[in-house]
C-alpha positions in Angstrom: 39.0 -32.7 -50.5 38.9 -33.8 -54.1 35.7 -31.8 -54.7 37.3 -28.7 -53.2 40.4 -29.2 -55.4 38.1 -29.6 -58.4 36.2 -26.3 -57.6 39.6 -24.5 -57.4 40.7 -26.0 -60.7 37.4 -25.0 -62.4 38.0 -21.4 -61.2 41.6 -21.3 -62.3 41.1 -22.5 -65.8 38.9 -19.5 -66.9 41.3 -17.1 -65.1 44.3 -18.7 -66.8 42.6 -18.4 -70.2 42.0 -14.7 -69.7 45.5 -14.1 -68.5 46.9 -16.0 -71.5 44.7 -13.8 -73.9 46.0 -10.6 -72.2 49.6 -11.9 -72.4 49.3 -12.6 -76.2 47.6 -9.2 -76.6 50.5 -7.4 -74.8 53.1 -9.4 -76.7 51.6 -8.3 -80.1 51.5 -4.7 -79.0 55.0 -4.8 -77.6 56.5 -6.3 -80.8 54.6 -3.7 -82.9 52.9 -6.4 -85.0 49.8 -4.2 -85.1 50.0 -0.4 -85.1 49.2 1.1 -81.7 46.4 3.3 -83.1 44.6 0.2 -84.3 45.3 -2.0 -81.3 46.2 -0.2 -78.0 48.1 -2.2 -75.5 46.4 -3.5 -72.3 48.3 -0.9 -70.3 47.1 1.9 -72.5 43.5 0.6 -72.1 43.9 0.5 -68.3 45.3 4.0 -68.2 42.4 5.2 -70.3 39.9 3.4 -68.0 41.4 5.0 -64.9 41.7 8.4 -66.5 38.1 8.5 -67.6 36.7 6.5 -64.7 34.4 9.2 -63.3 33.1 10.0 -66.8 32.6 6.3 -67.5 30.7 5.8 -64.3 28.4 8.7 -65.1 27.6 7.2 -68.5 27.3 3.7 -67.1 24.7 4.9 -64.6 22.5 6.1 -67.5 22.9 2.9 -69.4 22.1 0.7 -66.4 18.9 2.7 -65.7 17.8 2.1 -69.2 18.7 -1.6 -69.1 17.0 -2.0 -65.7 13.6 -0.6 -66.8 13.8 -2.4 -70.2 14.7 -5.7 -68.5 11.9 -5.2 -66.0 9.4 -4.6 -68.8 10.8 -7.6 -70.8 10.3 -9.9 -67.8 6.8 -8.6 -67.1 5.7 -9.0 -70.8 7.5 -12.4 -71.0 5.6 -13.7 -67.9 2.2 -12.5 -69.2 2.7 -13.8 -72.8 4.1 -17.2 -71.7 1.3 -17.7 -69.2 -1.4 -16.9 -71.8 0.3 -19.2 -74.4 0.4 -22.0 -71.9 -3.2 -21.7 -70.6 -4.9 -20.9 -73.9 -4.2 -22.8 -77.2 -5.6 -19.9 -79.3 -3.2 -17.5 -77.6 -0.3 -19.9 -78.4 -1.3 -20.1 -82.1 -1.7 -16.3 -82.2 1.2 -15.0 -80.2 4.0 -17.5 -80.9 4.6 -16.4 -84.5 4.6 -12.8 -83.5 7.1 -13.5 -80.7 9.4 -15.2 -83.2 9.0 -12.4 -85.8 10.1 -9.8 -83.3 13.5 -11.5 -83.2 14.0 -11.6 -87.0 14.1 -7.8 -87.2 17.6 -6.4 -86.5 17.7 -4.1 -83.5 19.9 -1.7 -85.4 17.0 -1.2 -87.9 14.4 -0.7 -85.2 16.3 1.8 -83.1 16.1 4.8 -85.6 12.3 4.3 -85.8 12.0 4.3 -82.1 14.0 7.5 -81.9 11.8 9.1 -84.6 8.6 8.1 -82.8 9.7 8.8 -79.2 12.5 11.3 -79.4 16.0 11.2 -77.9 15.0 10.6 -74.3 15.2 7.4 -72.3 12.0 5.6 -73.5 13.2 4.6 -77.0 16.2 2.8 -75.3 13.9 1.2 -72.8 11.5 -0.1 -75.5 14.4 -1.5 -77.5 15.7 -3.3 -74.4 12.2 -4.7 -73.9 12.2 -6.0 -77.5 15.5 -7.7 -77.1 15.0 -9.2 -73.6 11.4 -10.5 -73.5 12.0 -13.3 -76.1 14.4 -15.4 -74.0 12.1 -15.0 -71.0 9.0 -15.9 -72.9 10.4 -19.0 -74.6 12.2 -20.2 -71.4 9.1 -19.9 -69.3 6.9 -21.5 -71.9 9.2 -24.5 -72.2 9.3 -24.8 -68.4 5.5 -24.7 -68.3 5.1 -27.3 -71.1 7.6 -29.6 -69.5 5.7 -29.9 -66.2 5.3 -33.5 -65.0 1.9 -34.7 -66.3 1.6 -37.3 -63.6 1.9 -34.6 -60.9 -0.7 -32.5 -62.7 -3.1 -35.4 -62.9 -2.5 -36.1 -59.2 -3.3 -32.4 -58.3 -6.5 -32.5 -60.5 -7.6 -35.8 -58.9 -7.3 -34.0 -55.5 -9.6 -31.2 -56.8 -7.0 -28.6 -57.7 -8.0 -26.0 -60.2 -5.9 -24.4 -63.0 -4.5 -21.7 -60.7 -3.4 -24.2 -58.1 -1.8 -26.4 -60.7 0.1 -23.5 -62.1 1.2 -22.2 -58.7 2.4 -25.5 -57.2 3.5 -27.5 -60.2 4.2 -25.4 -63.3 5.7 -22.2 -61.8 8.2 -23.9 -59.5 9.2 -26.3 -62.2 9.9 -23.5 -64.7 12.2 -21.5 -62.4 15.3 -23.2 -63.7 14.4 -22.3 -67.3 13.5 -18.8 -66.1 16.9 -18.1 -64.5 18.7 -19.6 -67.5 16.8 -17.2 -69.8 17.4 -14.3 -67.4 21.1 -14.8 -67.6 20.8 -14.3 -71.4 18.4 -11.3 -71.0 20.6 -9.3 -68.6 23.4 -9.3 -71.1 21.0 -8.4 -73.9 19.7 -5.5 -71.8 23.2 -3.9 -71.6 23.9 -4.5 -75.3 20.5 -3.3 -76.4 20.8 -0.1 -74.4 24.2 0.6 -75.8 23.0 0.0 -79.4 20.1 2.3 -78.9 22.4 5.0 -77.6 24.5 4.8 -80.7 21.6 6.2 -82.8 20.5 9.0 -80.5 21.0 10.2 -77.0 22.9 12.6 -74.8 24.4 10.3 -72.2 25.2 6.6 -71.8 28.0 4.3 -72.7 26.9 4.1 -76.4 27.1 7.9 -76.7 30.5 7.8 -75.1 31.7 5.1 -77.6 30.5 7.3 -80.5 32.4 10.3 -79.2 35.7 8.5 -78.6 35.4 6.7 -82.0 35.1 10.0 -83.8 38.2 11.3 -82.0 40.1 8.0 -82.9 40.8 7.4 -79.2 40.8 3.6 -79.5 42.3 3.1 -76.1 39.1 4.7 -74.6 37.0 2.6 -77.0 38.6 -0.6 -75.6 38.1 0.8 -72.1 34.3 1.2 -72.5 34.2 -2.3 -74.1 35.9 -3.7 -71.1 33.4 -1.9 -68.8 30.4 -3.2 -70.8 31.8 -6.8 -70.5 32.4 -6.3 -66.8 28.9 -5.1 -66.2 27.4 -8.0 -68.2 29.4 -10.5 -66.1 28.4 -8.8 -62.9 24.7 -8.9 -63.8 25.0 -12.6 -64.7 26.6 -13.3 -61.3 23.7 -11.4 -59.6 21.2 -13.6 -61.4 23.1 -16.7 -60.2 22.9 -15.3 -56.6 19.2 -14.6 -57.0 18.7 -18.2 -58.2 20.7 -19.5 -55.3 18.6 -17.6 -52.8 15.3 -18.3 -54.5 15.5 -22.0 -55.4 16.3 -23.4 -51.9 15.2 -26.9 -52.8 18.0 -27.1 -55.4 20.6 -26.6 -52.6 19.1 -29.4 -50.6 19.5 -31.7 -53.5 23.2 -31.0 -53.7 
């Protein structure tokens, strides 16, 4: 009973915080403390969201497709690079600095170059999403591989296991917690990366929609698309949690 009450409380606290934030926002707008053209009220944002719902969904579909393919590419590259760095010391020394360097370059600086090289289609957006998402996956998996129990590895080797078997039965299962933690970060990066790339070139997508409404000073619609981006990011994070719950069955038995 106490545990159930604690779970309800844990869910009510974030909800209460959000409602408090919306209440303060509505109060500021109602009292005219900030001009409405600078800060639209929550009701104005909701009306803009409902009014442009069909258009927002059409743009969101494009952004989600870009984010999906970019995230898939980031996960694939992250797996390959992390396995190589774990298995081969020369690969670790060679790849690790390059992996870190990719994250020191601002995405807003890379995006125009990708548009110049690849045009205004979908692929520049996908490549930018790959660049922004593969780093958390790579580092998370590598940390998971490196933190494998050495006693378990020695036991497997004493029983005649080769490197592939050690990786399959010890390192890979032990790194899944790190992988899903990194994936939660990467799914949010995928949406943000796709939107940023759309700012600098494209015909459809939430980033293109944001540029159009900004130029028309429709800030209620600007806030509406920000709300949608946040909702999509939270939804994707929840899907990752669900995937983790269904994949890591041994974690449920521990609880």
